[in-house]
C-alpha positions as a printed Julia matrix, in Angstrom:
119×3 Matrix{Float64}:
  97.19   82.91  89.88
  95.9    86.18  91.61
  99.39   87.33  92.59
 100.45   86.75  88.93
  97.52   89.05  88.11
  98.42   91.43  90.41
 101.84   91.68  89.24
 100.85   92.11  85.93
  98.47   94.63  87.0
 101.37   96.68  88.43
 103.4    96.07  85.05
 100.72   97.21  83.18
 100.66  100.91  85.38
 104.14  100.88  84.76
 103.81  100.7   81.13
 101.64  103.42  81.51
 103.46  105.35  83.34
 106.76  105.11  80.78
 104.42  106.21  78.07
 102.81  108.66  79.53
 106.2   109.77  81.35
 107.73  110.12  77.84
 105.25  112.48  76.58
 104.86  114.6   79.46
 108.39  115.01  80.2
 108.79  116.97  76.87
 105.63  118.91  76.77
 107.78  122.04  76.09
 109.68  120.67  72.92
 106.34  119.47  71.55
 104.9   122.6   71.75
 108.02  124.26  70.25
 107.79  121.17  67.65
 111.2   119.93  68.39
 109.76  116.89  70.04
 110.64  113.38  69.28
 109.61  110.05  70.44
 111.25  108.54  72.93
 112.42  104.86  73.28
 110.83  104.97  76.64
 107.37  105.71  75.04
 107.83  102.33  72.71
 109.08  100.44  76.02
 105.51  101.34  77.69
 103.51  100.93  74.64
 105.0    97.4   74.29
 104.84   96.73  78.39
 100.99   97.57  78.12
 100.52   95.76  74.84
 102.04   92.37  76.32
 100.37   92.79  80.4
  97.24   93.49  78.47
  96.98   90.86  76.81
  98.31   88.4   79.28
  95.41   89.47  81.95
  92.83   89.29  79.42
  93.97   85.6   78.58
  93.96   84.81  82.76
  90.65   86.39  83.32
  89.0    84.83  79.92
  90.11   81.56  81.16
  88.33   81.59  84.43
  91.41   81.39  86.42
  90.64   84.1   89.26
  86.92   83.68  90.29
  84.4    86.75  90.02
  86.44   88.22  87.15
  84.92   88.71  84.01
  86.14   89.96  80.63
  84.4    93.12  78.93
  85.44   92.01  75.41
  84.11   95.39  73.9
  86.24   97.39  76.48
  89.35   95.08  75.54
  88.82   95.51  71.99
  88.72   98.96  71.91
  91.48   99.76  74.57
  93.26   97.15  71.98
  92.85   99.3   68.76
  93.84  102.67  70.74
  97.07  100.85  71.87
  97.8    99.5   68.25
  97.42  103.04  66.73
  99.45  104.44  69.52
 102.14  101.83  68.48
 101.66  102.36  64.5
 102.04  106.44  65.26
 105.35  105.84  67.47
 106.82  103.07  65.1
 106.32  105.33  62.02
 107.83  108.57  63.48
 110.43  106.72  65.84
 113.64  107.2   63.65
 112.88  110.73  63.32
 115.31  113.37  64.84
 111.99  115.49  65.22
 108.65  114.38  65.33
 105.55  116.11  63.95
 103.74  117.82  67.31
 100.5   116.26  65.84
 101.93  112.81  66.13
 102.84  113.49  69.69
  99.85  115.19  71.04
  98.02  112.07  69.77
 100.03  109.64  70.93
  99.47  111.34  74.77
  95.78  111.67  73.7
  95.23  108.31  72.95
  97.04  107.3   76.01
  95.43  109.38  78.55
  91.98  107.97  76.42
  92.94  104.29  77.45
  93.17  105.55  81.06
  89.75  107.23  80.46
  88.26  103.65  78.87
  90.05  101.41  81.84
  88.44  103.7   84.59
  85.05  104.96  83.68
  83.9   102.01  81.18
């Protein structure tokens, strides 16, 4: 089960890099007001959601000794990710997304990183 958890953590990081990479790759466009929600950002958010829920389930079930779940942390991170997904889904079809929406997606993604590391 530890191998599965390790694979899920790696995929969780891949989802993070897809989400942040999609944001950082178009910083200039966002600053000009011509940025958009890229498919890679949605894929990253979905990857983070699925792997995060799977990891929480594995750890909550006690399948790996010595690992405990901080349910408050998981809950806050889930709310932040749902906010990212809602904003991304609302503006995904638009040719140009509002800059505030893209800055919010990037900021909330970084907030989730800070929560994961510092809490």
